C-alpha positions as CSV (number, residue, x, y, z in Angstrom):
1,M,0.0,0.0,0.0
2,D,1.6,3.2,-1.1
3,S,1.4,6.7,0.5
4,I,-1.3,8.0,-1.9
5,E,-3.6,5.0,-1.1
6,R,-3.1,5.5,2.6
7,V,-4.0,9.2,2.5
8,D,-7.2,8.3,0.7
9,L,-8.3,5.9,3.3
10,Q,-11.1,6.9,5.7
11,Y,-11.0,5.9,9.4
12,A,-13.7,5.9,12.1
13,V,-12.8,5.6,15.8
14,L,-15.8,4.7,18.0
15,G,-15.1,5.2,21.7
16,L,-12.9,8.0,22.9
17,G,-11.3,6.8,26.1
18,R,-7.5,7.1,26.5
19,F,-6.9,4.4,23.9
20,G,-9.4,5.7,21.3
21,M,-8.2,9.3,21.8
22,S,-4.6,8.2,21.2
23,I,-5.7,6.6,17.9
24,V,-7.4,9.8,16.8
25,R,-4.5,12.1,17.7
26,T,-2.0,9.9,15.9
27,L,-4.1,9.4,12.8
28,A,-4.6,13.1,12.6
29,E,-0.9,13.6,12.1
30,Y,-1.2,11.9,8.7
31,D,-4.0,14.3,7.6
32,V,-6.4,11.5,6.8
33,T,-10.2,11.6,7.3
34,V,-11.1,10.5,10.8
35,L,-14.6,10.2,12.3
36,A,-14.5,10.3,16.1
37,C,-17.6,9.1,17.9
38,D,-18.6,8.9,21.6
39,T,-21.5,9.5,23.9
40,N,-19.4,11.8,26.1
41,E,-19.5,15.5,25.1
42,E,-16.3,16.4,26.9
43,R,-14.4,13.7,25.0
44,L,-15.9,14.9,21.7
45,N,-14.7,18.4,22.4
46,E,-11.2,17.1,22.9
47,A,-11.3,15.1,19.7
48,A,-12.5,18.2,17.8
49,E,-9.0,19.6,18.3
50,Y,-7.7,16.9,16.0
51,T,-10.6,16.2,13.5
52,S,-13.6,18.1,12.3
53,H,-15.7,15.0,12.1
54,V,-17.1,14.3,15.6
55,V,-20.4,12.7,16.3
56,Q,-22.2,12.1,19.6
57,A,-24.0,8.8,19.4
58,D,-24.5,5.3,20.9
59,V,-22.4,3.1,18.6
60,A,-23.7,-0.1,20.0
61,D,-26.9,0.5,18.0
62,E,-26.8,-0.9,14.5
63,D,-29.2,1.7,13.1
64,T,-26.9,4.4,14.4
65,L,-23.9,2.9,12.7
66,K,-25.9,2.8,9.4
67,D,-26.9,6.5,9.9
68,L,-23.2,7.3,10.4
69,G,-22.3,5.6,7.1
70,I,-19.9,3.2,8.8
71,G,-20.0,0.9,5.8
72,D,-18.3,3.6,3.8
73,F,-15.2,3.7,6.0
74,D,-12.0,1.7,5.1
75,V,-11.0,1.1,8.8
76,V,-13.2,1.2,11.8
77,V,-11.7,1.1,15.3
78,L,-14.0,0.0,18.1
79,A,-12.4,1.3,21.3
80,M,-15.2,0.6,23.8
81,G,-13.3,-2.1,25.7
82,E,-15.1,-1.3,29.0
83,N,-18.4,-2.2,27.4
84,F,-17.9,-5.6,26.0
85,E,-21.5,-6.1,24.9
86,A,-21.3,-2.8,22.9
87,S,-18.1,-4.1,21.3
88,I,-19.7,-7.3,20.2
89,M,-22.8,-5.6,18.8
90,A,-20.7,-2.9,17.0
91,T,-18.4,-5.6,15.6
92,M,-21.2,-7.6,14.2
93,A,-22.9,-4.6,12.8
94,A,-19.7,-3.3,11.1
95,K,-19.1,-6.7,9.6
96,E,-22.7,-6.8,8.2
97,L,-22.2,-3.3,6.8
98,G,-19.1,-4.4,4.9
99,V,-16.3,-2.6,6.6
100,P,-13.1,-3.9,5.1
101,K,-11.0,-3.7,8.3
102,I,-12.5,-3.9,11.8
103,V,-10.1,-3.2,14.7
104,V,-11.4,-3.8,18.2
105,K,-10.1,-3.1,21.7
106,A,-10.4,-6.0,24.2
107,L,-9.6,-6.4,27.9
108,G,-8.3,-10.0,27.9
109,Q,-7.6,-13.1,25.8
110,R,-11.2,-14.5,26.3
111,Q,-12.7,-11.3,24.8
112,K,-10.1,-11.4,22.0
113,K,-11.1,-14.9,21.0
114,I,-14.8,-14.0,21.0
115,L,-14.3,-10.9,18.9
116,Q,-12.2,-12.7,16.4
117,R,-14.8,-15.4,16.0
118,I,-17.5,-12.9,15.2
119,G,-15.5,-11.1,12.6
120,A,-12.9,-8.7,14.0
121,D,-9.9,-8.4,11.7
122,Q,-7.6,-7.2,14.5
123,V,-8.1,-7.3,18.3
124,I,-5.9,-5.1,20.4
125,L,-5.0,-5.7,24.1
126,P,-4.1,-2.2,25.3
127,E,-1.7,-3.5,28.0
128,I,0.4,-5.0,25.1
129,E,-0.1,-2.5,22.3
130,M,-0.4,1.2,22.9
131,G,-2.9,3.2,20.9
132,E,-0.2,5.3,19.2
133,K,1.6,2.2,17.9
134,V,-1.6,0.8,16.6
135,A,-2.5,4.0,14.8
136,H,1.0,4.0,13.1
137,S,0.4,0.4,12.0
138,L,-3.0,1.3,10.5
139,I,-1.2,3.8,8.3
140,D,1.9,1.7,7.6
141,P,1.6,-2.1,8.3
142,D,5.3,-2.7,7.8
143,M,6.4,-3.8,11.3
144,I,10.1,-2.8,11.0
145,D,9.2,0.7,9.7
146,I,6.9,1.1,12.7
147,L,9.6,0.2,15.2
148,E,12.3,2.2,13.6
149,K,10.2,5.3,13.9
150,A,10.7,5.0,17.7
151,G,14.4,5.5,17.3
152,R,17.0,4.7,20.0
153,Q,16.7,1.0,19.3
154,A,18.4,-1.3,16.8
155,I,16.0,-3.6,14.8
156,T,17.3,-6.9,13.6
157,E,15.5,-9.4,11.3
158,I,16.9,-12.9,11.7
159,H,16.1,-16.6,11.5
160,P,16.3,-18.6,14.7
161,H,19.7,-19.9,15.6
162,R,19.8,-23.7,15.0
163,D,20.2,-24.3,18.8
164,W,16.9,-22.4,19.3
165,I,14.7,-24.6,17.0
166,G,12.3,-26.8,19.0
167,H,12.6,-24.7,22.1
168,T,10.0,-22.3,23.5
169,V,10.5,-18.5,23.9
170,A,10.3,-18.9,27.7
171,A,12.9,-21.7,27.7
172,L,15.4,-19.7,25.6
173,D,15.0,-16.5,27.8
174,I,16.5,-14.5,24.9
175,R,16.2,-11.2,26.7
176,K,18.3,-12.4,29.6
177,N,20.8,-14.5,27.7
178,Y,21.3,-12.3,24.6
179,D,20.0,-8.8,25.6
180,Y,17.4,-8.9,22.8
181,T,13.6,-8.7,22.9
182,I,11.5,-10.6,20.4
183,M,9.0,-8.0,19.2
184,A,7.3,-10.2,16.6
185,V,7.6,-13.5,14.7
186,I,6.7,-13.9,11.1
187,R,5.5,-17.4,10.3
188,D,3.8,-18.5,7.1
189,Q,3.5,-14.9,6.0
190,K,1.6,-14.0,9.2
191,I,2.8,-11.8,12.0
192,I,2.6,-13.1,15.5
193,I,2.4,-10.2,18.0
194,P,2.6,-10.3,20.9
195,V,4.9,-13.4,21.0
196,P,3.6,-15.9,23.5
197,A,6.1,-17.4,25.9
198,D,5.0,-21.0,24.9
199,L,5.7,-20.4,21.2
200,T,8.1,-23.0,19.9
201,M,10.8,-21.8,17.4
202,E,10.7,-23.2,13.9
203,Q,13.4,-23.2,11.3
204,D,11.6,-21.0,8.8
205,D,10.5,-18.4,11.4
206,V,11.6,-14.8,10.9
207,L,12.3,-13.0,14.2
208,I,12.0,-9.2,14.6
209,M,14.4,-8.5,17.4
210,L,14.8,-5.2,19.3
211,S,17.9,-4.1,21.3
212,N,19.3,-0.9,22.6
213,E,21.8,0.6,20.3
């Protein structure tokens, strides 16, 4: 996806807590169309500093989403993690309305699995992925580019050492033994992030490693 295509994309962020507001602020840096929606007027006033498209509405209601034209957006971020029922209803409605990419905030692995089963394309656990990083990834999905924007770290892309193959991340304790952090694993053209401790290394894995320069 090149820069012209990214600029033309339209984003909707539904739910303006700390996570959702961080998404709005960072997307606004790219001068793309962003719809910010919440029931809280104070949050909407804050969001209005970053985008002119703010709407006060209950996004758990399917008819409301239709009225907002959610089906016309390229990416919809559902950031109502505190209200899981609302997240479920909005995810199902967005899916039915044909949204190409649905990103949902969850508060745990159980919620994540449920949201994935009902159609969420990406589920975010805020304690693992900060809103700012997620917004950058929506603009530019290339993981290495995202990490390099942070600066002050060295990014290395490697295959597992032959002694690592067949062992779990926890058993290898790479951070302690090698002073590296595994940020992501690319396996079968899919990105595994966060990397679970019980993930067993395979020969064809590609590891995205982070260390202080």
